[in-house]
C-alpha positions in Angstrom: -0.2 -0.1 0.1 1.6 3.4 -0.8 1.5 5.7 1.9 2.2 9.3 1.3 2.8 11.8 3.8 3.2 15.6 3.5 5.4 18.3 5.1 5.2 22.0 4.9 8.5 23.8 6.0 9.8 27.3 5.5 7.8 27.7 2.7 8.4 24.2 0.9 6.7 21.2 0.6 8.0 18.0 1.2 6.5 14.9 0.1 7.1 11.4 1.2 6.1 7.9 -0.1 7.8 4.5 0.6 6.6 3.5 -2.8 10.0 4.5 -5.1 8.3 4.3 -8.2 5.4 6.9 -7.3 8.4 9.4 -6.5 10.0 8.3 -9.5 7.0 8.8 -12.0 6.5 12.1 -9.8 9.7 13.5 -11.0 9.3 12.6 -14.5 5.8 14.1 -14.7 7.3 17.5 -13.3 10.0 17.8 -16.2 6.9 16.9 -18.6 4.6 19.2 -17.3 7.4 22.3 -16.7 5.5 25.7 -16.2 2.3 23.8 -15.4 3.5 22.3 -12.2 6.1 24.1 -9.5 9.9 23.1 -10.2 10.8 20.6 -7.9 13.7 21.3 -5.5 15.1 17.9 -4.6 14.1 14.3 -5.5 15.5 11.3 -3.4 14.3 7.8 -3.9 11.5 8.2 -1.2 11.0 12.3 -1.0 10.3 15.0 -3.5 10.0 19.1 -2.5 9.3 22.2 -3.9 8.3 25.5 -3.4 4.8 26.3 -2.2 2.7 28.3 -4.6 0.0 30.0 -3.4 -3.3 29.3 -5.6 -5.6 26.8 -6.6 -5.7 23.5 -7.9 -7.3 23.2 -11.6 -9.7 20.6 -9.8 -11.0 23.4 -7.4 -10.9 26.2 -10.2 -13.5 23.8 -12.2 -15.3 23.0 -9.3 -14.6 19.6 -10.0 
C-alpha cells in the first residue's frame, strides 16, 4: 500500500512515499509538465520537495 505523507516547512512542500516508483513517476511527470507544476527542488528515492505556491488546483478552479 502506497503511503504518502506531506510536510509544509518554511514555504517548502516535502512529500514522502514508501513507493519508490511513485516518487520516480512524479519526478518524471514534473519534467514533462514544466511550467504547469512547481519545479522540484530535490528528489530522493522516497521524497521530493518544491516551493509552496499560493493558488488553487485545477480541480478546485473548475469546481470538480
